[in-house]
C-alpha positions in Angstrom: 11.1 1.9 10.8 13.2 -0.6 8.9 14.4 0.7 5.5 13.9 -2.5 3.7 10.4 -2.9 5.1 9.3 0.6 4.0 10.8 0.0 0.5 8.9 -3.3 0.2 5.6 -1.7 1.3 6.1 1.3 -0.9 6.9 -0.8 -4.0 3.9 -3.0 -3.3 1.7 0.1 -3.1 3.1 1.4 -6.4 2.4 -2.0 -8.1 -1.1 -2.1 -6.7 -1.8 1.4 -8.3 0.1 0.5 -11.5 2.5 3.4 -11.1 6.2 3.7 -11.5 8.3 5.9 -9.3 8.3 8.9 -11.7 4.5 8.8 -12.1 4.0 8.6 -8.4 6.4 11.6 -7.8 4.5 13.7 -10.4 1.0 12.8 -9.0 2.1 13.2 -5.4 4.1 16.3 -5.7 7.3 14.8 -4.3 10.5 15.4 -6.2 11.5 12.3 -8.3 15.0 12.5 -6.9 13.6 12.2 -3.4 11.6 9.1 -4.4 14.7 7.5 -5.9 16.6 8.3 -2.7 14.1 6.1 -0.8 14.1 3.2 -3.2 17.6 3.2 -4.5 19.7 4.8 -1.8 18.0 3.4 1.2 17.0 6.7 2.6 13.8 7.1 4.6 11.1 9.6 3.9 10.7 12.5 6.4 7.5 13.0 8.4 5.9 15.4 5.8 6.6 12.9 3.0 5.1 10.0 5.0 1.9 12.0 5.4 1.8 12.7 1.6 2.4 9.0 0.8 -0.2 7.9 3.3 -2.7 10.4 1.9 -2.0 9.4 -1.7 -2.4 5.6 -1.1 -5.2 6.1 1.4 -3.3 4.1 4.1 -2.0 4.8 7.6 1.5 5.9 8.4 1.6 2.9 10.7 1.1 0.7 7.6 3.8 2.5 5.7 6.3 2.0 8.5 5.5 -1.7 8.9 3.4 -1.4 12.0 0.4 -3.6 11.8 -3.0 -2.2 12.4 -5.9 -3.9 14.2 -7.5 -5.2 11.0 -4.2 -6.9 9.9 -3.8 -8.4 13.4 -7.3 -9.7 13.3 -6.7 -11.2 9.8 -3.5 -12.9 11.0 -5.1 -14.2 14.2 -7.9 -15.7 12.1 -5.4 -17.9 10.3 -6.7 -17.3 6.8 -6.4 -20.1 4.3 -4.1 -19.8 1.3 -7.2 -19.2 -0.9 -8.3 -16.3 1.3 -4.8 -14.8 1.2 -4.9 -15.0 -2.6 -8.3 -13.4 -2.7 -7.1 -10.5 -0.5 -4.0 -10.0 -2.6 -6.0 -9.8 -5.8 -8.6 -7.5 -4.2 -5.9 -5.1 -3.1 -4.5 -5.0 -6.6 -7.8 -3.7 -8.0 -8.5 -0.1 -8.7 -11.2 1.5 -6.5 -14.0 1.2 -9.0 -13.4 -2.6 -9.4 -13.1 -3.0 -5.6 -16.6 -1.4 -5.3 -17.9 -3.8 -7.9 -16.5 -6.8 -6.0 -18.0 -5.6 -2.8 -21.4 -5.2 -4.4 -21.1 -8.7 -5.9 -20.2 -10.3 -2.6 -23.0 -8.5 -0.8 -25.5 -9.8 -3.4 -24.2 -13.3 -3.0 -24.7 -13.3 0.8 
């Protein structure tokens, strides 16, 4: 796992959830100093912390470590347009309630 890649992914997940490092630490039960170590001191989380982070953000450990899952490989292979990439980026930034609303809207349009 590349340190910079983990930090980038972790920071993106924080931004998507609208959390800062301290809020994440409090909600996740990981000491704030540990979180700062990952993001400021280029340390990597241990296995237990990776599980907590993945559970918190509802993602895989593979995703956190920069390994692409089958869905991401399929998206990349489909050569999405810039508009589709923008749509996906904005969708990922929504909270879960709004994601469900968007899904229902799209299903009704189909």
